[in-house]
C-alpha positions in Angstrom: -0.1 0.1 0.0 1.4 3.4 -1.0 2.2 5.9 1.9 0.6 9.2 1.5 3.0 12.2 2.5 1.0 15.4 3.0 2.3 19.0 2.9 -0.2 21.6 3.8 0.5 25.3 3.0 -1.4 28.6 2.8 -0.8 30.4 -0.3 -2.0 33.8 -2.1 -3.2 33.5 -5.5 -3.0 36.1 -8.3 -6.5 37.2 -9.5 -8.5 40.3 -9.5 -9.1 39.8 -5.6 -6.3 38.0 -3.9 -7.5 34.6 -2.5 -6.0 32.9 0.6 -6.8 29.1 0.7 -5.0 26.1 2.2 -3.4 23.4 -0.1 -2.3 19.8 0.2 0.2 17.8 -1.8 -1.3 14.3 -2.4 0.9 12.0 -4.7 2.3 14.4 -7.4 -0.7 16.8 -7.4 -1.3 20.0 -5.2 -5.1 20.3 -4.6 -6.7 22.9 -2.6 -7.5 21.6 0.9 -10.9 23.2 0.8 -13.8 24.1 -1.7 -12.8 26.9 -3.9 -15.0 30.1 -3.7 -14.9 33.3 -5.4 -17.5 36.1 -6.2 -15.6 37.2 -9.4 -14.0 36.0 -12.6 -10.4 36.5 -13.0 -10.9 39.8 -14.9 -12.7 41.3 -11.7 -16.3 40.9 -13.2 -18.9 39.6 -10.8 -20.2 36.3 -11.3 -24.1 36.4 -11.5 -25.9 35.3 -8.4 -29.2 33.3 -9.0 -30.7 32.8 -5.5 -34.4 32.2 -6.6 -35.4 28.9 -8.4 -36.7 30.9 -11.3 -33.3 32.7 -11.7 -31.4 29.6 -11.4 -33.4 27.8 -14.1 -33.3 30.7 -16.7 -29.4 30.8 -16.2 -29.3 27.1 -17.1 -31.8 27.4 -20.1 -29.9 30.5 -21.4 -26.5 28.6 -20.6 -25.2 31.3 -18.7 -22.9 31.4 -15.4 -24.6 31.5 -12.1 -23.5 30.9 -8.6 -25.6 30.7 -5.3 -25.2 30.2 -1.5 -26.7 26.8 0.1 -27.3 27.7 3.7 -28.7 25.7 6.6 -29.9 27.7 9.6 -29.5 25.8 12.8 -31.5 26.6 16.0 -28.7 28.2 17.5 -25.4 29.8 16.0 -24.5 31.3 12.6 -25.8 29.8 9.4 -23.7 27.1 7.8 -23.3 28.1 4.1 -21.8 26.3 1.0 -21.1 28.1 -2.4 -22.3 26.3 -5.6 -21.7 27.0 -9.2 -23.1 25.9 -12.6 -20.7 24.6 -15.1 -21.2 27.6 -17.2 -19.1 29.6 -14.5 -16.3 27.1 -14.9 -16.2 27.4 -18.6 -16.6 31.1 -19.0 -13.9 32.6 -20.9 -13.3 35.5 -18.4 -11.5 32.9 -16.1 -12.6 31.3 -12.9 -9.5 30.1 -11.2 -6.5 32.2 -10.0 -3.5 32.1 -12.4 -1.7 28.9 -11.9 -4.5 27.0 -10.7 -7.2 24.9 -12.5 -10.4 23.3 -12.0 -9.5 19.6 -11.4 -10.0 17.7 -14.6 -11.7 14.0 -14.8 -7.9 12.7 -15.1 -6.8 14.7 -12.0 -9.6 12.9 -10.0 -8.7 9.5 -11.4 -5.0 10.2 -10.5 -5.9 11.1 -6.9 -8.4 8.2 -6.6 -5.6 5.5 -7.9 -3.3 7.2 -5.5 -5.4 6.5 -2.8 -5.9 2.8 -3.6 -8.4 2.5 -6.3 -7.7 0.3 -9.1 -7.2 1.8 -12.7 -10.3 -0.3 -13.8 -12.5 1.0 -11.2 -11.2 4.8 -11.8 -11.8 4.4 -15.5 -15.5 3.1 -14.8 -18.4 5.1 -14.3 -21.0 5.0 -11.5 -20.1 4.3 -7.8 -16.6 3.0 -7.6 -13.9 2.0 -5.2 -13.9 0.8 -1.6 -12.6 3.0 1.1 -11.1 5.9 -1.0 -13.7 8.4 0.1 -13.1 7.9 3.9 -9.5 9.2 3.1 -11.1 12.5 1.6 -13.9 13.2 4.1 -13.2 15.1 7.2 -13.6 13.7 10.6 -17.1 15.7 11.4 -20.0 17.2 9.6 -21.2 14.1 8.0 -24.6 12.9 8.8 -27.0 10.5 7.0 -30.6 11.4 7.3 -31.7 7.8 6.6 -30.1 6.3 9.6 -28.9 9.4 11.5 -25.3 8.1 12.0 -22.0 9.9 11.8 -20.7 9.1 8.2 -17.5 10.9 8.7 -14.0 9.8 7.4 -10.5 9.8 8.5 -9.2 12.6 6.3 -5.9 10.5 6.1 -5.1 12.5 2.9 -5.7 16.1 4.0 -8.3 16.7 1.5 -10.8 17.9 4.2 -13.9 16.9 2.2 -17.1 18.4 3.6 -20.6 18.0 2.4 -21.5 20.6 0.0 -24.9 19.5 -1.0 -26.1 20.5 -4.7 -28.6 22.4 -6.8 -30.6 20.6 -9.5 -31.2 22.2 -12.8 -34.9 22.9 -11.6 -33.4 25.1 -8.8 -34.1 22.6 -5.9 -31.3 22.4 -3.3 -30.5 18.9 -1.9 -28.3 16.7 0.2 -26.8 19.5 2.5 -25.4 17.1 5.0 -25.1 13.9 3.2 -23.3 14.4 0.1 -20.4 16.3 -1.3 -20.2 17.0 -5.3 -17.6 18.6 -7.2 -17.5 19.5 -10.8 -14.5 18.6 -13.0 -13.6 20.7 -15.8 -14.3 17.8 -18.2 -17.5 17.7 -20.3 -19.4 16.0 -23.1 -22.2 17.8 -25.0 -24.6 19.4 -22.6 -23.3 17.3 -19.5 -20.2 17.7 -17.6 -18.2 15.1 -15.3 -18.3 15.3 -11.6 -17.4 13.5 -8.4 -19.6 12.7 -5.5 -19.0 11.0 -2.0 -21.7 10.1 0.4 -21.9 8.1 3.7 -20.0 5.1 2.0 -16.2 4.8 1.3 -16.7 4.9 -2.2 -16.8 7.7 -5.1 -19.1 8.3 -7.7 -18.2 9.3 -11.1 -21.1 10.5 -13.4 -22.3 13.3 -15.8 -24.8 15.7 -15.1 -26.4 18.8 -16.7 -24.3 21.8 -16.9 -27.1 23.7 -15.3 -26.7 21.9 -12.0 -24.8 23.6 -9.1 -22.0 22.0 -7.4 -18.6 22.8 -5.6 -15.2 22.9 -7.0 -11.8 22.0 -6.2 -8.6 23.2 -7.8 -5.3 21.5 -9.0 -2.0 23.5 -9.1 -1.1 23.7 -12.9 2.1 21.8 -13.7 
C-alpha cells in the first residue's frame, strides 16, 4: 500500500481579488484543501448570483454562468453556507480560477483516486466505484446520514478535508446538504459535465450531469 505524504501550506493566488486558501500535496498533485470560492471572474467582473429557483433555471436554459449560496440555519449559532456554481461559470472565457490553478479535470481525479488505492479499472469506470477511498477524503466531522442518523465522517488521512456541499439541481431545488459532497470537474461532453460525489460510504461516484446543475469546485495546481 502506498504511503501518503502530506504537505499543507497557505498561499496567496494572483487574481483580480487575492485569494487565501489551504493546499495539500497528494501524490504528485497539489490540491486545494478546501472548496474554492470566489465572487468574481479573473478579470474582476462579478459572477451572476441566482438565488431564486426561477433565476437558477433561467440561467441554465440560457447557458449563462450562475452561483448561489446553499445555507442551513440551525436553532442556534450562525448559518452554515456552501457556495455552488453551475458549469457555465467554470467554462466562462473570463476565467474562474487564479493564475496557476485549474479546476480539477476528470484525469486529475482519477490520478487522485488511484493514489488513494482505487484500481485503474475502477477509476476508469462510471457510477459508484472503489472501496474506502472516500473515507480518506472526508473530514472527521460534519457528515450525517438522514436515513440512519449516524455519523458518516471519514478519517481525512489524505488531508483533502472534504465536507458535505449539497447540490442544486437544474430545476433550482437544493438537496443533500449534510449527506453528500459533489464537485464539478472541468471535463465535459455535450450538455453534460463530469462530476465526483461522495456520500456516507467509502466509495466515490463518477458520473455526468447537466451543466445547469450547481456543485462545489476543487482546484489543482498547474504543472
